C-alpha positions in Angstrom: 0.0 0.0 0.0 1.4 3.4 -1.0 1.7 6.3 1.4 0.1 9.6 0.4 3.5 11.0 -0.6 4.3 7.9 -2.7 1.0 8.1 -4.4 1.4 11.8 -5.2 5.0 11.3 -6.5 3.8 8.4 -8.6 0.9 10.4 -10.1 3.3 13.4 -10.7 6.0 11.2 -12.4 3.6 9.1 -14.5 1.1 11.7 -15.6 1.3 15.3 -14.4 5.0 15.9 -15.1 4.3 15.2 -18.8 0.8 16.7 -19.0 0.3 19.5 -16.4 -3.4 19.9 -15.5 -5.4 22.7 -16.9 -6.8 25.1 -14.3 -10.6 24.6 -13.6 -11.7 27.8 -15.2 -10.2 26.5 -18.5 -11.0 22.8 -18.1 -14.6 23.5 -16.9 -15.4 27.1 -17.9 -19.2 26.7 -17.3 -19.0 25.5 -13.7 -18.9 28.0 -10.9 -16.0 27.7 -8.4 -18.5 27.1 -5.5 -20.2 24.2 -7.3 -20.1 20.9 -5.5 -18.5 19.5 -8.7 -15.1 20.8 -7.3 -15.7 19.1 -4.0 -16.1 15.5 -5.3 -15.5 13.5 -8.5 -13.7 14.8 -11.5 -13.6 18.4 -10.3 -12.0 17.4 -7.0 -9.5 15.2 -8.8 -8.5 18.2 -11.0 -7.9 20.4 -8.0 -5.9 17.6 -6.3 -3.8 17.2 -9.5 -3.1 20.9 -9.6 -1.9 20.8 -6.0 0.3 17.8 -6.7 1.7 19.3 -9.9 2.6 22.6 -8.1 4.1 20.7 -5.1 6.5 18.4 -7.1 7.4 20.4 -10.3 10.6 22.4 -10.6 10.6 26.0 -9.3 11.0 27.2 -12.9 8.0 25.2 -14.2 5.9 26.2 -11.2 6.7 29.8 -12.0 5.8 29.4 -15.6 2.5 27.6 -14.8 1.5 30.3 -12.3 2.3 33.1 -14.8 0.5 31.3 -17.7 -2.6 30.5 -15.6 -3.1 33.5 -13.3 -6.0 33.0 -10.9 -9.1 34.9 -11.9 -10.8 36.9 -9.1 -13.3 34.1 -8.4 -10.6 31.5 -8.1 -8.1 33.4 -5.9 -6.8 31.0 -3.3 -6.8 27.9 -5.5 -3.0 27.7 -5.7 -1.3 26.6 -2.5 1.1 29.1 -0.9 4.8 28.4 -1.3 
């Protein structure tokens, strides 16, 4: 059984490192940030993937991602603090 950290690193190395997740306002533009969709199922998985990606990617790639996908006003707080 994998620990949480092992699971995160495996997910990052096998998927997210190659294909960074799109932010929710791009992946699901018609769904409001407060919708339950982002608290369970595919929406929750997307948010989790974003956090994993930002946690394990290089500082340079993290910086590029955050600059490319700036949080809109209604999504401020999505990205974890460094």
